[in-house]
N, C-alpha and C positions, 0 to 999 in steps of 0.2 A: 917022693912021689906025692906025700901029702902036702907039701910046698906047692907043687904042680896044681893040685885039684884045688885048693885055695885062691892060688893066683887067678885062674881062669874065669871065675865068677867075678872076682874083684876087676879084672880089666873090662870084661863086659858092661858091669855097671858104671864105669868111667865112660865108656864109650856110649853107652846109651844116655847118660848125662850130658855128655858132649853134643849129642845130635838133637836130644829131644828138648832141651832148652838153651837153643842158640841166642836167647836174648843175655845170656852172662858175658857175651863177648860185643853187645851192641851197644852204640853211644845213646846218649840222651840228650841230644841237640834240639831236637824239634820244639816248635812252641806249644805242640799239644801234648806233650809228655806230663803224665800224672793229672790230665784231665778226665773227669767223670762226668757221664752222661747217661740219660735213661732212653732206653729204645720207644719210639713212638709205634704203636700198635697198627698195621695195616690189613694184614690176614693172619690166620692160623696163631691167632692168641699169642702173638709174640709180647714178651715182656722181660725184663731184666736191665742190667746196667753194665756200662763198658766202660773200662779205666785203660787209657792208654800208658803202658809201662814204661817202653823205651820206643828207640827209632825202628824197633824191627818186631814188636809184638804187643798184643794186647789182652786183657782179661776180662772175661765176661762173668757175670755172677747173679745168680738168683733167675738163670735164664729156663723160661717157659716157650715151648714152641710145638705145635702140631705138626705131623710129618707132611712132607711135599715129596716130590719127584726127583728133581736134580737141585738141590740146595746148595749154595755157595755163599762164601764172606763176597761182598762185591763192594766196588769202588765206582764214584761216580763225583762228577765236577758239581752237580748241583741236583736237588731233588725233583726237578720238573721231569717231564714225560721223556723228552728227548734225550736228556742227560743219563737218565737213570738206563733205558734202552740201549744207549752205546756205552755203557760203563764194562768193567773189566774184573775178573777174578783176582783177589789180592792174597789168598792162602790157598795152599793145597789141600789145607784141612777142610773136609766137608761138612755138611750138618745132614744127618739121616735119624730118623726115627724120632721120637717124642722126647721132650725135654722138659724136665719136671724140676724147677729150683736147682739147676745145676750151675756149677762154677767151674770154670776152665780156661786155660790159656792156649792163644790164639798165634801162632807165628806169621808174619807177613812173607810173601814171596821175596827172593832175594833181588828181584829187578823191579820192586815195590818200594817208594818211600812215602812218607804222611804228607809231603807236599803234592803227592799226585791226587791224594784224598781229601775231599771236603766232605762227602756223604758216604757213610759206612752203612751197606744195607745187606739184610737177608734175603737173598735173590734165589727164585727157582727158574733156571735157564729154560726147563722144558714149556714153562707157560709164560716166560717172561714176566713173573709176579714179583711184586714186591711184598714179602711177609713183615717187613719193618726196617726202619733204618735210623740211624743217628746224624745230626749234624753238628760236626766237630766243631767248626769255628762260629759258635753261637754268642749271641751278645749276652755279656753277663747277666743282664737283667731278665733274660728270657725265662720264662715259666716251664717246668717240667710238663711232659705232656698229660692230659687229663686222666689218663687210665693208671697214674702212678700215685700210691698213697702210702701212708705210713704203716697202717695196720690191716688184716685181712681175717675174717672170721669165717668158718664154714657153717653155713645154716642148714644146710641138705646136701644130698649128692648133686644136686644141680643148682644151688642156689646158694651164693655167696655174699657176704657183706665185707666191703672196704670202707675205710674212714681215714682222717686226718683231722687233728685237733686243731684250730686256730684260736688260740687263748686270746689273744689281740682282739680280735674281733669278735670273740664271745659266739663262735659259731663251730659247726662241723662240716667238713666237706664228705659227703657220703657218696659211695659208689653202690649201686646195685647190680649184680650180675648174673644172669642165670641161662642155663641152656634150656630153652623153653620156646614154644610157638611165638612166632611174630603177633599172634592176636590174643597173646596172654597179658596179664598185669604181674608186676612185682610190687609188694607191698611189705613197708618195713616202717617201726614206730615204737611208740612208748606206752605203755601199758598203764592202766589206773594203778596207784600205788597199795590201793586199799582192796583192790580185786583179789578174789581167789584164784588158784592156779587153774581149775576148771572152768572159769568165765572170766578169762583175762583179756578177751576180746572187746567186751563191754566196755565203753568207756576210752578205748584206745584213739592216741592221737597219731595217725601213721600217713606215711607219702605214699602214694599210689603213682608208680612210673611204667610206662610202656611206649607203644609206638602206635601213631596214628595211621589211618589209611594210605597217606602219600610218603609213608617211611619217614616220617620227622619224630623225634621223640618229644614225650611230655612228662610233668609231674603236676600232682595237685596234692593239696593238704585235705586230708577226710578224718572225720570223726566218727566213730562206731556207737551208735545207739541202741541197734537191734540187729540179730542175726538173718539180715534179710537186704534184698537190693534197695536202694533208696527209693522210697516213695512217699507221697504226702497224703496225711489222712483227709477226711471230710472237712478239717477246720484249716486245713492248709500247714499242718505242723508236718516237718520233714521227720522220717524215721529210717533207720535201717544204715548201711553204709554210704555215707553222703558226704561232698564235699563242704568244707566249713562254709563257702559262700552260699549254700542251698539253706543251712540254718539261718544265717543273718540276713535272709532277704535278698531282694532285687537290689538294695543300695549297696549291697557288701559283694556284689559281683567283680570278680577282679582284684578286690582288695584283701580279700581274706586268706590267700595262697601264701601260707608260711614258708613253703620249699621254693627255693629259686633254681630253675632249670640251669645247668653250666654246661653241659655236654650230654652226648647220646650217640651211640651206634650200634648197628646190628651186623654183627660178622661172625661166619661160620656157623650159623645156629643159635648163635649165642648174645642176648638181649645186654648192653651196658649202659647205664644211665647215672650221671654224676650231678647232684644237686646240693644246694649250700641250705644247712638247715640251723636256724636260731636256737640258741640253747636256753637263755632266760628272758628273752624280748618276746614276749606272748601278747596276742591282741585281743583275747577274748576268753570265754569259758570253754571254748572249743580246741584250745592249745595248752599243752602242758609243759612245763617247764622241766630242763634236764639240767640236773647237777652232774656237772663234769668230773667230780671227784668221788660222786658215789656209786655203789652198785644198784642197779636200777632193772627193773624188768622190761625186756622188750618183746615184741610179738612181729612175725612176720607170716606172709602168705603167698601163694603162686596161684593163679587160675584164670581162665578166660575172661574177657571183657568185652563190654557191650559198647559198640560206638554210638555216638550221638544221633538221634532221629528226631522226628517231630515232636515227640513227648517230653524228651530231656535233652538238652544241648552238652550233656557232659559223657564222659568215658567213664563207665560204672562197672565195678568190678561184679562178676558174678560168683556163682558157688565153686570154693577153692577145692572140695571134695575130702575125702576123710585122711589124706595124707600130706597134702601141701599146704600146710601150715604148722606152727610151732612157737615157743617162746623159751628164752632164756635169760640170764642175769648178766649184765653188760656194764662194764665201767669203762669209759672212754679216753680215759686217762692212762689206761694201762696198755703197754705195747703187747700187740698179739699179732703173730704170722702163723697160723697152722693150714694155710691152703697150700695143698702138697703139688700144684702145678697147674697146666691150663684146663680150663673145662673144655668137655668135648660131646658136643650135641650128636645125638644121632641122626638128625636130619639137618645138614648142613647148608643146604641148598634152599636160599630164600628168594633167588631171581623168578621172575614169571616164566612162565612156559606156555610157548605158543604151539597149539596141534595143528598141524598143515593139515587141509583138507582138498581133496582134488578140485570142487568146483568152487572154491572161495579163494581168490587172490589175496595173498599177504601184501600187504601195503608197508614197503620198504621207504622211511624217511631218514633224514639226519637231524639233530638237534642237540643242544648242549647236555653234558653229561653230568647226572644228578646221583645215581647211585651205580655206578658202572661195577660188574662184578669183578673185576680182574684187576686191580691198580697196578701200576701207573696207568693212565690211560690219557688220550689227546682231550682236548676241550669239547669237541663234537664227536659223538658216536652215532651208532645205527639205531633206527627205531624200528619195530615191527608191529604194526597194528597199534601203535601210540604208546609201546612199552617199549622201555629203555633195556636196550640189548638182551631180551631175552634167551632162554634155552629154545632153541627151534627143535619140535620132535617131528619127525616126518617117518613114512611109513613106506617098504619096500615095495615097489611095483605100483606106488600111487603118485601120480604127478602132481609137483607142487607148481604152481603158479605165484610168480612175484610181479608186482605192479612197483617198479623202480621211480621214485620221485625225491631221490636223496641229493639231487643237485648234478650238474655235468662234470662236477670235479670228484665225482663218487662213482665208481664203477663197482657194481656187486660182482663178487664172484664166491664160490664153494670150494675150499681148499682143505689140504691135508695140514698147511701149516698153523699152528696156534696163533702167530703173530699177524699173518697177512700181509699186505703190503706190497706184494712180489718177492717171494723169497729168493729170487733169484738176483736181486739186487745185493742180497747180503752173502751171495755165493752158497746159499743152499738150495735144495732140491724140492720141490713140493709136487704134489698131484692134485689137478684143478678138475674138477666134477661138473662144473656149470659156470656160466659167467664170463666175463673178461672185459677187454676196453670198451666194447659198445654197450655194455648193461650199465646204462645211465640214462637219467631222465629227470623230468621237473613235474609239479604237480599239474601244470597244464598239458605237458605233453609227456607222459609216463611212458615208460619202455617194460614191455613184457617180456619176462623171463620164463620158461618152462623148463623144469628139472625133474626126470624121474629117476629116484635112486633104485639100484637094483640089487641082487642079492649079493653083488661083491662089493657094494659100499659098505666100508668100514662103520662100526658101531658109533664111534666119534669122529666128527670132522667140525669143520668151522665156516661161518660166513663172515667176510669181511671185504673191505674196499682195497681196490687191487693197487691204489696209489697211497694209502695211509695205513700204518700199522695199528692193530687194535682197536678198531671202531665196531666190530662186531663180536660174535660169540660162539658159544655151542652149538653144534647141530648132534641131536641124537636119532639115530635111525634104528627103528623098530620093526617088527614083524607084524603086519595086520593091524587092525583097529576099526573103528566106526566107519570111516569112510569106505571100507571095504564091504561092510554089513549092511549099508543104507544106501539107498538110491540117490538121494537128494539131501543138500544139507546147505542152510543159509545162517549167516550172522545176524541174531537179533540186534535189536537199537543198542547203540554204543559199542557194539563188538565185545561185550563182556560175556555172551552166551552163545554157543553156537547149538542150533536145531536141527534134528536130522529126522527123516522120516522115509517109509517107504509104503505105498500103497499097495493094498491087494482088492480083490474084488468085494469082499464084505469088511473088511477089517485095516487098521493101520498101525505100524511099527513107528513109534517114537522114541527118540533119545534126546536127552539136553545135557550138555557139557559147560561148565563153567570155565572161564577163561583167567581167573584168580581165587584166591583161596577163600574159603567161605566155610560156614556150618552147615548151611543149606542152600537149595536152588528150588525156587518155584517158579514154573511156568504156567501163565495163564490163559485162556482163549476168550478174547473181549478186548475193549477199548482201554481197560485198566484193570487193576486186580479187584476193585468193587463190581459186583454183578458180574462174575466171571467164574468159570471152573477151572479150577487150577491145581495141578499136580506139584506136590512137593518130594523131594528127594533130600535123605539126610543119613548121617551116620550116628548110631546112640552110642552110649558109653563104653560097650562091650565091643564097639568095633564093627557091629552088624548093620548093612544097610537098609532102608525103608524106602518106598515110594506109595504115598496116600493122595488120595482124590478129595478134593475139596469144593463147597460151594460157598462164596463171599458176598455177602449182600451188605456189607458196612466197612467201616474204618475201625473198628476195633476188634479185640478179641473174641467177644463174643458173638461176633457177625461171621466168624468162620466154621463151617458147618461140614462136618466129616460126611463123606457120601461113599456108597458102596457099590463103587462102578466096577465092571468085568474087566479088570486088569490080569494079563497074562504075560507069561515069559519076563516076569519084573526082577530087575537088577540094579544095585545101588553101590557102587564102590568109591573110594578116595584116593588119589595119589598125589603125594606131597600137598595136601591139601585142596586140591582139584576135584570137585565132585563130579561122576559122571552116571546118570541114572537113563533106564529104557524101561518100555513095556509096550504090549501090544493090546488093544482094544478095538471093540466093533465100531463100525461107522454110525450105524444105528442101533442104539441100544435096546433089546427086545423086552420092554417092559412098559407098563401103563404110565404115561407121563402125569395123569393127574394125581397118583400116589406118591412118585418118588421124583424128586427134583433132578437126579442125574439123568433120568430118561428123556429130559430135554437137551441133553447135550450130544447132538446131532451133528456130525462133521459132512459137508457137503464138499466133496472133492472139487466140483466146478465152482464153487463160491470161494473167493479169498479168506483165507482164516486168519483172523487178527490176533496176534500173540504177542504177548509181554512178558517180561520175567521181573524177579526180585531176588535178593540175596541176604541173608543174615547170619548171626552168630551161632543161634542155638534152636532147634526144634525137637518136638517132643510128642509121643502118642497120647500123653495123659492131656490133662487140662492146659489148654493154652493161655498165656497171658501177654501183657504189653512187652513183656521181657522178651517176646519171640518176634517182636516187629523187626521189618527188615531194614537193613543198614543201606543199600542202595537199590535201586529199582529202574527199569526203564522210563524214559523220558516221553517215549509215544509208542504206539502200536506198530509193529509189522506185519504188512500185509502179505501173507505165504500163499502163493499160487501152487496149492499142492500137485496138480495135475501138470503143471508147466515146469515145476521145479525151479522156481525163482521166487524173489519177494521183493518189495519196496516198502519205503516206510510210508505211512499213512500222513497225507497231508491235509491242510486247510481246503475248502472249496476254492477251486481256481477261479479267476474272474472270468476267463474265456469261456470255461464250462457254465458259468451263469449266465453270460450272453448267450451260449448254445440253448440252453431251457428256455429262456425268454422269447428268443427268435422262433424256435419250435412253436410255442405256445401262441404267439401272433399269427403263427400259419395255420395250426391245426385247431386253434381255439377261436381265431376270428375270421381269418380270409377266406379259408376253405370252405366253413359254414355259410359264411356270408355270401359266397358266389352261389353256391347250391341253392340258398334261399331266395336270392333275386331270380333265378331261372325258374324256380317253382310259384313264387306269389307275386311276382311284377309284372308278367307278360300280357297282363291285361291292359297295361297302360300303355297308352299309345306311344309310339317311336321305339327305337332300338335301344333304350337305355338298359334295360335289364339284360340284354346281351353283353353290352359294354362292361357293365358291371361282373357278370359274371366271368367274362374271359380275363378281365384286368384282374380281379383278385386271384383267379386261379393261377394266372402267370407269375404274379406277384408271390404268392404262396409257395410255388415251386422255387422261384430263385432264394427267397428266404431259407428255403428248407436245404437246398445245396449249399450256401454259404454256411449254415449252421453245422452241416456235417462237415465241411471242409475245416471249421474252426477247431472243432471238437478232434477230429484225426490229428490235426497239426499239433495240438497242444499234448494230448496223450502220445505223441509221437510213434503212432502205430494204429493198425486198425484189428480189432479183436472183435471175434463173434461170440464169445463165451455166455456172454449175460443175457437175459430176458429181455432187457430194455434194447440192445442193440438189434436182437432179433425182429422185434417188433419194429424198431425204426428202418431196418432194411426193407421190411414188408411194406411201411406206408412209402416209402421212396419209390419204390417198385410201382406201387399203385398210381402214386401221382405222375411219374414218369409215362405211363401209359396213356393217360387222358391227351396230352397234346399229340401224342402221334394216333389216337385214336381220331381226335377232331380233324387232324390231317387226311386221315382215310374215310372221313365221311362221305356216305354215299349221296348223289344228287337228291335234293329234295323235288317230290312231285309238283305238277303243275296245279293250279286252283281246281277242286273238285275232284281231283284223279284220287285214285285209291293208293296209299303209300307201298312201293313195292316191297318184297321180303326182306331184301338185304338192309333196306331203311329200317325196317321194324326189328330184326336182328341188333343192328348197330345202335339203336336207340335203348334196346333194353340192354345190352352192354355197357354202353355209356354210364347208363344210369346205375348199374349193378357195380361197377368198379368204382364208381364215385362213393356209393353208399360204403362199400368196404373199406374205402380208404380213410372215410372219415371215421369209422369204428376202430379199424387198428390204429390210427393216429392217436386217438382219444387213450387207448391201451398203453400206448408209446409214452404218451405224456405221464401216464400215472406209473408205470413202471420206471420210469425214468426218476420220479420222485422217490419211488422206495430205492433205486440203487442210489441216489444222493444219500439217503439215511444211512443206508448201511456202508458205503464205502468212506465217505467223509463225516458222519456220525454229527450232521446237521441238527441241531436242537428244535428248530421249528419247522422241520419236515412233514410231521403230521397237520401242522396248522395250514402249510401251504397245500397239504393235499386236499384238507376240508375246503379251502377256499376256492380250488378247481373244480372240486364236486360241486359245491354251491352254484359256480359259473356254468356249468354243462346242465344242471337240473334247471336253473332259469332259463337255459336257452331250448331245453326241450319244453318247457310251457309257453314260450313264446312261439314254437313250432306247432303246438298242439291247438291254440289259439289261431294262428294263421290258417291252418289246415281247416279247422271248423268254418272260419270266416270264408275260405276260398270255397268250400263246399255249398255253402249257402250263396253264395254269388251265384255259383254254377246253376243251381237250382233255379234261382230267380230269373237267370239270364234265359234258362229252357221255357220256362214258363210265359215268358214276352214274347214268345215266338208266335202266339196265337194271335199277334197283332195283324197278320198278314202283311207284314212289310216283306215285299219280295224284291230280290234283286241286290241286296246288301251283300257284297260278293267278298267284304272283309271277314276274315275266319276267325274263329273262337279262339283266342289265344289263351283261354283257361285250361285247355287240354295241355298239357306239356311234356317234356321229356321224362319225367318222373312219374308220369301216370301208369300205371300197369295196364291200363285199358285203352291205351294209345292205339288207333289204326289207321289215322289220316296223317296226309305228309305235314312234314316240319314247316312251320310258319316261323321263321327267322326273321324275315323282314317284310315289311309292309309297303303297297305301292303309295307313292306319294299323293295321289289324287284318288277320289271316290267316285264311283259311278253308282246310280240307284234309279230303278223303275218303281214307281208307286202306284198299284192300282186300287182306285176306289169305286165303292158301289155309287151306281147312279141313282138319282132320285126320280122316280117316275110320279 
């Protein structure tokens, strides 16, 4: 019995060894046997080495990986997109969970040989994702992947230092790796050997690495002289945490960078930058030599970084805070590897997020892939609003409008399949929610697609091309949002900020949302940030949101003045670095404008509101400095039509509109007044010259007015009656068109010597009154047009033009006064001359004209060509 109990475990152990280690009976004929390669990291922080043991198994050592969904060992003929996506599973042993410096053996499937595999990858079938791979038949001279180092040291829970010593070149290959934000810096370097532990940062020679706004890595050599951001004092001497080139002056720009960038990536919320650092080759007093065999003090820090602006062309580190820095003693010649596994960031999503709104179409285009979030990928991928394969967030019940301009060979569709490209061609099923073969177009003739997610739409689906796999990315479907809360929304300049509003009788509710990560968002009402009322939303260090109002009258920090506007229902939040803020304010502040500048911040819903925006790294309630300057801003204002719910970019003065204004001035400033003056003051001249001048000038003016109206309507592509100028203009055109009709209906003039009939008198009064009204309203239209010119197009010399036009009409008024005085004097002289007893002159007095309010005689528009007189003279007796 005892023998039997001992035999059974022994037999079980033999069977276990037999099936658990099939490599015992494997051959070693393949050319790749005993080859060792390092994994090239693509996603999920995959690291490790792989050794081919024999023809049917391999060993993975020091393997790191963050968990996926359905991860397998994968074989392919090449590392390109088509080969990897058409690859195959090579082992029944899957990969699940997190791997941390793990070493294990993996058997191949019985039907798989090494001749079938040229690329061995860690592959997630659920998302068709390459986590990392190895090219087996690589050239002997090929360098290892840039993420591979000989040593690794943990600096903090989220910051690691990796390095390899190159004695022959007297340099270090250094890799900085941190689970931190994409807008944060990583700093590492050598301290002043003579400094105390409490003051090690001063005199430190460090490399500062990070990522630019376009996603590209950078590294620069810095020297620390003071615990502050890099500034120059009054003598032009740099102080603080400054690049070496700043200390060495303009001649040293680009020449003083001791660090040389080798590689950098941003994956899974982890920043990694590799650079080369010379040990003893130093260029000046701001470089510290490194003794490779000595124990030396090193310093490190993490924190936010300020991008270049108009003041400084450098990426400058900001305050790292009380915890994100430290120091230690390091000997770069000693072998160290105390990194327990992959770094895991809390926020792994770096991809841009586009939040769809009901009234704003999403422009879908295609362009070369630069930072596609789910490799491998084709050479061309989909862009939405100029962002590469962003996460698209939509709201249930809110229609999403796409303007498809990606080309006729790219048909957009919304699908449940993570790969796209028509799953039925891969013998798989998928649910198509919108789009299809007809959803294609180009920029000249885009195709519009409208999709309304409903309550049954899953939380996560995908947008892709129907004809090619993996051109798009993920769609997040959520409940409710800003589009449901506000009646109107528009994209501001460059589509980086979305502006929302809802009008009520006496107030307006406003919201703004950034379309990229930032520290704060500022929205201003004006042509630019200077001389504007500005609202700034940001999150403080405790995660509390704020919205403040300001008046800005200059370009430096001292010109930003906090105001006390009556803002209610204030909210500010951030999600994945995207800031959204909201508030409600009165349209007309109920305060005295002469005492508080914010009382002048009146919003007139009938007038286009000029809106600009700016973004930056950091804002504060306390004293503002140039460090709070924006890193990006709008290039031009957007004119938001609050009542109409639309917007358009502010444009320079259009040439056709300038012609419109000039033609209107010719008509209402010269021709119409000239025709009226001719009828008033030239009738005493013989002949009908005054009548011809009057008629020709009026008809010429009317033709010019109508042509100018057509030019304006054609250029603006519509006829809008919202502004005061347009209302006055319509009134003038109405009066101008009445006069020809009035002249056509003119009653017959009476015979010579007869009393003018009542109809003729009424006609004369009406004709004169309409003419006078037309002139007055026409002049008002000219001046309101000038004002509209200044408000809409921000023309700098509009005030000068207005004053010139004022002087023109004042000069015309003086001329009228003089002519009126001369005319009345002439009439009096003519009346006194009647005492000469010349009788029989039947020529009528032309001095009494249509514009006279005492006119009761018949209209004398034409004179007989002959003259008949009877003169009686006294007889001499």
